[in-house]
C-alpha positions as CSV (number, residue, x, y, z in Angstrom):
1,M,0.0,0.0,0.0
2,P,1.5,3.3,-1.0
3,S,2.1,5.9,1.7
4,S,0.9,9.5,1.6
5,T,4.2,10.3,-0.1
6,G,3.7,7.6,-2.7
7,S,6.5,5.4,-1.4
8,Q,5.7,1.8,-1.1
9,L,7.0,-0.7,1.5
10,E,7.7,-4.3,0.7
11,R,4.9,-6.6,1.7
12,S,6.6,-8.3,4.7
13,L,7.6,-5.0,6.2
14,Q,4.2,-3.5,5.6
15,K,2.7,-6.5,7.5
16,L,4.7,-5.6,10.6
17,V,3.5,-2.0,10.4
18,D,-0.1,-3.1,9.9
19,L,0.1,-5.5,12.9
20,L,1.4,-2.8,15.1
21,W,-1.5,-0.5,13.9
22,V,-4.1,-3.1,14.6
23,E,-2.6,-3.8,18.1
24,C,-2.7,-0.1,18.9
25,V,-6.2,0.6,17.5
26,N,-7.7,-2.2,19.5
27,C,-6.1,-1.1,22.8
28,P,-7.3,1.4,25.3
29,V,-6.4,5.0,24.3
30,A,-4.5,5.6,27.5
31,E,-2.1,2.7,26.6
32,R,-1.7,3.5,22.9
33,Q,1.6,5.4,23.1
34,A,3.3,2.8,25.3
35,I,2.2,0.0,23.0
36,W,3.3,2.0,20.0
37,D,6.7,2.6,21.5
38,R,7.2,-1.1,22.4
39,G,6.0,-2.1,18.9
40,L,8.5,0.2,17.3
41,L,11.3,-1.3,19.4
42,A,10.2,-4.8,18.3
43,I,10.0,-3.9,14.7
44,R,13.5,-2.2,14.9
45,S,15.0,-5.3,16.4
46,T,13.3,-7.5,13.8
47,V,14.2,-5.7,10.6
48,G,17.5,-4.0,11.7
49,A,18.8,-1.5,9.1
50,A,15.5,-1.7,7.1
51,F,13.9,0.3,9.9
52,L,15.7,3.4,8.7
53,C,14.6,3.2,5.1
54,V,12.4,6.0,3.8
55,E,9.6,3.6,2.9
56,M,9.5,2.2,6.5
57,Q,9.6,5.7,8.0
58,D,6.8,6.8,5.7
59,A,4.6,3.8,6.6
60,L,5.2,4.3,10.3
61,Q,4.5,8.0,10.1
62,D,1.2,7.4,8.3
63,A,0.2,4.6,10.8
64,G,1.0,6.8,13.7
65,F,-1.0,9.7,12.2
66,R,-4.0,7.5,11.7
67,L,-3.8,6.5,15.3
68,G,-3.5,10.1,16.5
69,I,0.0,9.6,17.8
70,F,1.5,11.9,15.3
71,Y,0.2,15.3,14.0
72,F,1.5,14.9,10.5
73,N,1.1,12.2,7.8
74,A,4.3,11.3,6.0
75,Q,3.8,13.8,3.2
76,A,3.3,16.7,5.6
77,A,6.1,15.5,7.8
78,R,8.5,15.5,4.9
79,F,7.3,19.0,3.8
80,Y,7.6,20.5,7.2
81,G,10.6,18.5,8.3
82,A,8.8,17.1,11.3
83,A,10.7,14.3,13.0
84,M,8.9,11.0,13.8
85,G,8.3,10.6,17.5
């Protein structure tokens, strides 16, 4: 699925982002940030250097935006230079 910037993440990595999103969207709002943070650490340890690729950062930015964790989607974050998290 393309991000708001048009970048596209490979399917296996997108699945990790989607699973994190589903876990967060189904949790109590008060716990959302903590679950998101733990999920990011788990993804980072799983994928290693791929965590830093632009496509992964875009996918995570968009997922965080949809959850209300971030104020910008990936396209706006790139335009305004907003850092993720």
